[in-house]
N, C-alpha and C positions, 0 to 999 in steps of 0.2 A: 581577336575580334572572335575568333573561333570558340575559346574560352566561354566566351559570354553568351554565344550561341548554346553552347551545351548546359550552361545554367538555366537557359529558358524553360525547359520542360519543370524543373523542379519549382522555379519561380509559379509557373501556372499551377504546381498541384498544391504548393503552400497558400496561395492565393485562395484556391477553390474551397481547399479541406480544412484551412485554419482562418485566415484572415478575416473570410466571409462568414463560417458561421461564427467566429468571435464577435464580428461587428453585428450581426444578428441578434446575438444575446444582449450587449450591450445596448442596442436599440428599444428593444422590448424591454428589458430591464429598467429602461430610464425614462418609459413612456406609459401613457396611461390607454385605453381602449380608442380614446379620440387622436391618438398620436401626440399629445402635448406632453412636454417636460416634466417629470415629476421624480420623488425620490421615495414616495410611499412604497413603491416594491421594495427596496432596500431596508425601509426602516419597519415593513413587516415581519422582518427575524425577530424583532424585539417582543412580538406578542408572546402571550404564555404558552401557544402550543408547539410554536416553531422554537422558543429558546429551548423548552424541554426536548425536543428531538435533536437541536445543534448540540447541546450540552451532552446527551445520551452516545451522540456520534462521536464526539471528541473524547469522551471517557471509555468509550470500547476500543477506538481507534489507539489510543494511547497503550490500553492496557494491551492490545494485540500487539502492537510494535513493541512493547518492553519483552512480551512472551518471546517474539521473533528473535531479538536481540539476545536474550539470554539463551536461546536454543541453537540459534547461529553461530554465533561467535566461537563457543567450543567445537562445533562441527568444524567451522571453517579452519581452525588451527590443526585440527585433526588431518584434513587433506592438505593442507600447506605443508605439514610435518611429512607428509608420506608423499611429497613432492608430485602430487597429481597432475598430471596435463589436461589442458584443455580438452583433448581428443578421448580422456581415459574413460574407460568403463562406469567409475564412481561418480564422475561429475555428469555423464550424460544421466542417471538415475535422477538425480536433483533437477536437470534441467527438463528431463521428459514429461514431468506433469505439467509443465508450461505449454506443449505441444497439443494438450488435449482442449476441448472446448471449457469454457470455465463455468458454464451453465452446466454441463454434464458432470463436471467434477462437484458441483454444488448439490444438484442433485442426487448424487452418489451417497454425500453424507446425510441427506435426509431421509435417504431410505435406510439407512444404517442406523441413526438415532430415533427414528420414529417409535411410536409406543409399541408396534407389533415388527417391528425392524430386526434387522440381523441381529445386532448387540441386544435386545432385550429376549430374544427367541433362545439363543446361546444361555443366557443369565439363567431364562426360565428352564432352559433342561438342565442345570445345575441346581436348580433351584434356590436361586439369588434372587434379592430383590431387582425389581426393573430399573431402567436407568430413565429417569424422566427429566431428560435435558432438552428435549425438543421444544421450539416455542419460548425458547428463554435467551436472555443474554448472552450465558455459557456458551451455548450453540453457535450464536454468532461470532464470539471470539473465537472459537473452535474451526469456524469455517475460514475466518480472515486468516487466522495462523496457517492453516492447511495450504491456502491459496496463494499466501503473499510470502510464506517463508521463503522459498528461493529468491526471490528478490532481496532477502536481507543476506543471504549466504554467500551470493555470487559477489557482489561489491566488497565485503569483507575478507571472502578469499584472494580476489584481485589484490587488495591492497598488502595482505600479509606475503602474498608469494613474491611481492616486491621488495620486502625487506631485505637488506644486505646480510646474509648469515654472520659477516665478520663483525658487524656492530654487537649483534647478539653476543658472540665470543669475546668481544673486549671487553663487554659489560660484566661478564662471569669472569674476566681475567682480572678484574680490577676488585673483583671481591662482592658483586652484585648477586645474590640468592636469586633463587626461580621469580618469587613473588616481586623483589625489588626489579628485577630485570621485564617483569611483564607490565609492571605501572608505570615505569618510568621509559620502557624502550619500546617494547611490544605496542603496547595499547596508543600511547601518542602516534607512533607511525601508522598505524591502521586507523586512527580516527576519521581522514578522508571518507575510507569505505564505510566506516560506520555511520557518518552523518549520512552519505548517500543511501546506504540501506535503510535508515530509517526515515528517509523523505519518500523512498519509492515503497514503503510500506504504509506509511502514515496517510499519504493523499488518497490512493486508491480505496483504502480502508475508510476515510472520512467521507467519501463521495459515494460510496456502493450501496445499491438498493437490492441487488439479486440475492445476496447471501442472507440480509434481513428480510426478504420476502419469504424466502424458501425455508429458512432455519428458524427463523425467529416469529413467523405468522402473521398475522393481523394483528396480534398484541401488541408489538414493538415496531415503533415509525422512527427510523431515524431521518436525518434531515434529507438524504438522498430518497427515501420513499415520499417525504413530502413533496420535491421539486417535481418527482416522475409523476406522481398523482396529479400535481397541477398541469403538467402537459397532457397526460392521456386521459385523464378521467375527467377534471374540471375545466379543460380547456382552457385554462386561464396560462397563456404564454409571457403574459407580462410580470405576474407575481412569479413565476417559477424562474424565470430571467434573473428576475430581481434577487432571487434566493441564491439562484448560482453565482452570480456576481459577488455575493457575500463569502459563498466558499471560494471564489476564485483568489479571493485576499489571504485566504489561509495557504493555499497553494502558491501563491506568489512569495509569500513570508516564508516557505519552507525552500523555495527556488534560492532567494538571497542567502539563508543560512547556508546550504549546501555550496554556493558559490564561494562564501567568506571561507570557508573551512576546506576546501575542495580546489584550490585556485588551478591547480595543475590537472584537474580530472582523473586522479589516482584511483577514485573510488568508481567509478563507472563500472558497470557488470560486463562480464565476458560477452 
């Protein structure tokens, strides 16, 4: 009985901050302004403007996730090889940016990349061509990679340090070279961390609107920007909630894939 009472605060917290908001999104997304049931809000994703924003969001999210994976895996292997502990200074360096405000980190890149920003002033000092990357998809990808890279590094690192070194030694003793050992031993055993990292990067990258607002300007609209504008500018909560429900399908799909490949939760971040 006492244990059930201890769980009561969590049940209240989950109801207030998870269940009720989800219910409100589902209600507004499946009703019209008169409160009648409708699927028109969900079907609006098929319009030309919304499909374009969704496709661009998926494309940039996939590119950012791939870049994060290519950067994070070698880095995680180096950290695992160094036998870095959770409290070490090196791991702290990668976790530290996550403690800073997300908006401030993105604003910092805006200051660096703008036409009269720090990078272009340095290039101008050395008589080099200006870097015209601000307000382009490349700037958005850069912002995504910078903000979400730690979410890829930590799960992969967490999986790599759990691999028994004796398994690697056994493969080498049986004649496997470094490439074969990596492809047949290290990579399959670290797959849960990779899947977890891919999910943790792809989902926030797909739904972000702050990065595209600050680094992409008003020229580039992602699906997150469309939803944000429906709530804050158009005041159309029904359409915004309907589009949000469509995005939730991508999130649920990613969660299912993660659950299938990471049954024991080995890829969870530190």
